[in-house]
N, C-alpha and C positions, 0 to 999 in steps of 0.2 A: 392277587395272586390269581393266576389263572387255574381253569377247573382241572379238576382231574377227570382223566378220560377211561371209558371202555368200550371194547366196539364188539358188537355180534354178528358174527357173518355164519354162513349156512352152506352145507354140502351141495344145496339143491333148493330151488324154490319152493316154497309152502312147507319147510321143514319146522319153521316155529319161530324164525327170527323178529317177527312184529310182536308176536305174542310174549316171546322171552324178553324183549327189550320193554315191552309194556308193565311186566310182572317187576321187573328189577326198578323200572320209575316208581314204581308203586311202594316196594321195599325201602327203599332210599329215600322217599318221603316220610314213610313212617319211621325211618330212622333219624328224622330231623335234618336230612339233606336239601339243598336247594338243587335239582336236578331238571336236565333239558334234555329231550329225545335230538336225534337228529338223522336226516338220512339224504346224501347229497342230491339223489337222483332217484324219482320213484316211476314205475309205469305202471297206471292205474287208472281205471272208471270210477273208481268209488274216490270223490273229493269232497272238500268240505270249503266254507268260506269262513275267514278270520274275521274277528271284529273290524277290522279297518277295511274290509273287502276283498282281502287278498286270496288266492285259492292254491290250497295244499293239498297234498295227500291224505285221505281218511285216517291212515294207522298213525301218523304223526300227531293227529288231533287226540287221537284216543290215548298213544301215551303221554302226551302233556296233561290230559285231564287226570289219567294216573298219576303224576308227576304232582299236580295241585297247582299247575302254572298255566299261564294265557298261551294259546299255538299263535305261533307268530310265523312269517314266510320263512325266516333263516333256519328253521328248523325241516324245512325241506324246499329248497331252492327251486330245483328243476323238476317239473313235474311234465310226464309224457303221456298224452291222452290218446289211445289208439282209436284211430277212426276206419272207415271203411278206404278200402283201394291202397293198403298197406302205405299208409302214411300215418303220423301222429300231429296232434296238436301239442306244440312247445308252451309249458306255462313257465316263466321264468320270475323269480321273486313275488310269485301270485299274480302274475299278469301274463295274457296269451300275446305271444310273441311272433306267431304264425304257424304255418303246417308245413312240414317237411318231410320228406323222406327218409329213409335211415341213414344212406349214404351222406345225405346233404347234413343231416344231423351232425354226425361223427367228425366233419370237415371242420366244424364248430368249436370241437371240444376243448381247444386252449384258452378260447374266450369264455366258454362255459367253467372251465377249473378255475377261473377267477372268481367267480362268482360263489363257487362251493367254499373257496379259503376264505373269502369276505365273510359269509355267512357264518361258518364253523367258528372263525375267530371272534366273532361278534358274541357268539353263543359262550365262549372260551372266558371272555371277560367278565358274563353276567352272573355266571351260574358256580355252584361247588362242584359240581359232576356232568357232563355232557355222555349221555350214551347214545353209542352212534351203532345205527344198523345197517348193513351192506344190503345188496340186492342177488337175487340168484345164488350164484358159486363164484369165489375167486379163482377157481380153476378153470374157467372157459378159456383155453388156451387161442382163440378166435378173436375174443374179445380184448384181451390183456394190455394190448396197445392203444385200445380207446376210453380203458377204464376210469370212470369218472366216480366209482362211488365203493369201491371195494378197496383193495389193497394199496391202490393210490392215496387213497386215504388215511390208511392206517400208517402207512410211512410218512406220510406229510406229519401227523400228530404224534408218530411213535405210540401210536394204542395197542396197548395190549388185546389178544381177540380172543374171544370166547366161541368155540367152534360147533355151533349145533348141527344135529343129524337126526333125522327121525327113524325110527328102527321099525315103525309101522309098515314103512314102505318094502321094508326087508333090505338085506345086502349094506348095514349099517357100519360094519367094520371093513368093507372095501371102501365105503365111499368116505370114511374119515381117513383112512391110510391113502385111498388114492389122491385124496386131496392135497393131502401134504406132500405126496410125491410130485404132483405138478406145481407147486408152487416154488419160486427162487428161494435160496436161502435166506438171505435177508426178509422174506415175506414169511417163510415157516419159521423163523425165529421169532416173529410175534405172536402164533398161536401158543397158547397160555394153559388152556385147558380145554377138554371136550364136556359137550352135555348131550348126553341121549335123551329125545324127546319121544313122545306117544308110545310109553311102554304100555303093553299088557302082558298079565302073567304074574309067574313067580320070578321074584328078583334074582332067588338064589341061583337060578338057573342061566344067568345072563352073566352072574360074578367071576364065572373062569374067563369068559370073554373080556371082561372090562380090563382082569388082569392081565391078560395077554396084550390088550391093546396099549396098554402103560407099559408094559416092557419092551413091546415093538416100536412105538414111536420115542418114549420118553417124556409123553405129556399125560397129565394128570387126567381122570374124570371126575369133574366137579358134579357131577350128580346125573342121575337117573329120573326124567319128569314123567309120571304115570299118565296115560291118556284120562281124558275129563268127559264128561256127557252133560254135567250141569253148571258150567260157569260159561255166561254169554257176556262176550266182549266182543265188538265190532270187527269184524276182520276184512280187508278189500282185495285180497288175491282172489282172481276168478276160480283157483283150483276150489278154494272154500266155498265158493258158489255152485262149484259142479258137484261137490259131496252134498249139499242142501239138498239140488236138483234130485240127488237120487234117494233122498229120504222120503218116499211118499205112501209109504205102510202104513203110517199113522190111524189108527183106527177108534182109539178114546175121543171122538169129538163132535161136537155138536153143529159146528158151523165148518165150511169147507171152503176156503179161500184160494183161488187160481190166479196166480202171477203170468203175466204171458213171458215165456224165457226169450226174449229180444237176443239177436243176435250182439249187439252191441250194447247193452244194458248197463245202465250205471248207477251209482246210490242203491246198490240192492240191501245195504243194511237199513235202508228205511222201514224194511218189514218186518225187521228183528222183534220189534216190539209185540207185534201179530205172532211170530212163531213162540213167543215164548208165555201167551195166554193159556191158561189150561179150558180145553174144550175148543180150542180151533186148532184145523188143520189147515197149514199153508204149503202149498205145491205149485211148481213149476212145470209152466207147459210148453213141453219141446216138440218139434217135430217128430208126428208118429204117436204124440201122446193124445188120447180123448178130453177134450175140452170136460166133456161132463155137464154136469147141471150144479155149478159150485154154487154157493151163497152170494157171492161177490168176485166178480173180476176184476183185476187191476193191472193195466197197461204200466208198466214202469219207464223211469227216465231212460235216455238212449244217448250214447254220443252222436249218433247218425239218424236222425229223425226219419229222413225220407228214405233212406235206404231199408231202414226195418220196417215202416210201412207198406213200402213194395214186396218185402219178405212176407208181410202178414198176407196181402193179397195173395202172393205166388202160391203159400200152401194152404190158401182157405179160410185162416182163424178168422182174418177180416170179416168175411160174410158170416161169420158164424158168432162172431161177437155182435155185429150188427141186428143181427136175427134174434138172439137172445136178449139183447138192449130194447129191442120192441115189442118183446114179451114180458115185460118189466123187469127183465136182472139189472142188480146194481151194478154199474161200473164206476171205477174210478182210475182216471189218468194223471198221472205227476208227471210235470216237466215235458220231456219229450211225449211221452202217453197223453198228456194233455193236447198237444199240439195235434197228434193225430186225430183226436175225438172232434176235431172243427170239419168244417167244409171245405178249406183250401187249405194248401201249405205253400206258399210263394218264396222264393230264393231270385228276385231278381239280379242280385250280385255275385251269385253262385258262391254264396259261403261254405254251402255245406255241400251241395250236389251239383252236377253238371245240369241238371233238370231244372227250368223255371218255373214250374209248379207241379202240385200233384193235387189231384182230389183225396181227403181226408177220409175218415168214416162216417162222416155227415150227422154225429149222434149231438153235437152241440152246436150253436149258431156262431160261429166264431172263424177267424181267419187268423194264421198266422205269418207275418214275413221277417224274413232273416235277414238282419243287418251285422254288419262286421264286429261291433262292438259287444263285449259279453256283458250281462247283469249277473253281476256275484254282491250279494247281501246276506245279513242276517236281518230277520224280522219278526217283531211282535206284533201282535192285534186280537181279532177276536173272531167268532161266528155270527153273520148277522143275518143268514138265510133260517128258517124253520119250518122247512117242508122235506118229504120224502126221506134220504138219508141223511139231513142234519134234522130231523125233526124233533130230536132231543139235543141237540147240539145247540140251539141258539145261545147266544152271549157267553157262550165258553171263550175264555183265553185260549189264543194258541200262540207257538212260538216255532220256527224254522229257520230255512236259509234258501236264498236263490242263487244257482248256478244256469243258466242259460243265455243262449242269443236267440234274437228277435223278439219280437212284440206281436201279441193275442188280443184282438179286436172284433166285437159283436155290435150291431145295429141294437141287438135286444138282449144284450147282455146283462144277467142281473148276477153280480158278484155276489158269491158266499161268503167270502171274507174280506172285513175291513183292514187295513195294514196302518198301526198307529206309530210303527218305530222302523225305521229303517236304516242300517247302519249307524245306528245309535242318535239317528236325528229324528225328532219328532215330525210327524207327517199325517195326512188324511188320505190314504189311498186304499185300491181297492184289488182282489185278486181274484182270478179264478171265474168258473161259469157253472152255475147249476140248470139240468135242463126244468125246464116247464113240472115235468112230475116230480124231479126230484130224484129220480135214480140215476142220473149219469152226472158225475162230478168231474170237472177238469179243475187242476191247480198246479202252479210253479212251484210250491213251498215242498221242499224235501224236508224230512225229518216231521212231516205232520205227525205220525203215529206215534211219537214219545210222547207227545201230548196227553198223558193218560186219561184224563175227564173226557177227552176227545173222543179218543180210539175207542174207549168202553162204550161212548153213546153211538157208536157205529154200530158195535159189536151186539148192543142191546138191541137195537133197530132192527137188526138181520135177525136176530132170534125170534123176535116178536113175530116177524114174517112168516116163521118156520110155525109158528104157534110152539115155540119150547121157550125155557126160562134160562139167559144167560146169565150165570151167578158171577157176578165182579167182584168177586171175593178172593180168587185166587193172587197169592202176592206175586208179583213180579218184582224183581230186585232192582233198586235203583244200580245207574252205573256205577257209584261211590262201594257199593256193596257188591257189586261184582269186582270191580278192581281189588277189592280187600280179599276175597274169597281166591282170586286168584295168585295174588301176593302170597297168601297163607301156603296154597298148594305148591308154588314154585320154592318157598323160603323151608320149606318141610323137607324138598326132594334136592336141594342143594347143598354143598358144603360153603357156606356164608361167609366162612373164616378165608377160603381160598379166593373167591370171589373179591370181597375186601381187600384182600393182600394184592390182587390183580389191579386194583383200582388203585390202590397207594393210600388207604384209608385205614385207619382204625375204627373197630366197632365199638359204639356207644354202650 
């Protein structure tokens, strides 16, 4: 029997669609349903590797985790990863198929539509419920004839639609009514309920507006979800990163960690666990910001290593990082950040750049060479180095995932990590590079700071250097606990009887 369906669309980007689907995935799991998320097309630099090595958007992985199911490429069959020069890498069913300009991409939309429907049909045959996420707004009239992710999907599977709007931005009634007005009649008929998200204040003051909205449109309001501060669920949208970048005023900290705000930063959720640690201030250093004297500098992953390296040199941050490292400041580079820490980056086939080569920061004795083949793996292993930043980490288990193009090698490279399992196959390989003094660490492993023992060993080492004590006793809630908190928050805010009726289910 085909699965029941519910689609979550929004009046704009970053109104809370991904989080709403995540919450509903968890609620349905709690209620005993086998549920899967689906988003036909994602544009994001935050991605993840499935167990079989496919690359999909981070949001669908989070949603699958909340649902308690294994993420698969069918949950996000098309992923667009923006690059420099106004083009994107296109990932279809987990594998990169090329780099295209926007006009070229849309010319192939009919072939891509068959990928969308095949993936959705597979999920519908395997699960009790499929929760579909839209993208941006369904009322972008200039894009409707190219739609692969919003109303075309809803009409294809006759999905009832929950329309989400963000009241924190202002203009919530205009955005909801305006969205309806710009839809075709058959599309408008699929909008079965509204959700108003990120509300702050006294709900009684909003109620007259809710009554007006329902009378004006004939569409019920399924609920008003209050703004929250203490629930931490990984997000992929660049707007959520912009909000984090603005949060630089935290004063109750022992350790100051500076993440370099690269123009093409990717997988910024690598740093969520650091942000949640008591006593840690995590800040993003933007143009015009002072790097200052942080306790740790992190150069994150990027979709355009050479372009972002040139950016660091142009604004003077590259030289400042080099000087601080030479004075003993700890520096960690992840993926593209690791590549930048080396002596040279070579691109003989122009995989990423028109340039053949670029000098790196020279902080690690390695050279990276780009090749067209992308490496995507889940990995497990352990720390094998025991000096500098890793003084207290030797022997600790680690897990993470790799998403990178190119290989990094060095004649005197002493790897800090041993990889014992890659893509579910036993192996004995090595990752990364640690400088002779142990202060500069490069690695291809995303998700490294999600390893609690490893993360806290680094923080304790940083604290010891400042002659302060980092008490690693503050509880960082697990992902499962965070999903449960999010589900409770949303369940208590929505008319779940209405939501279940929209799906076509009875509450147990």
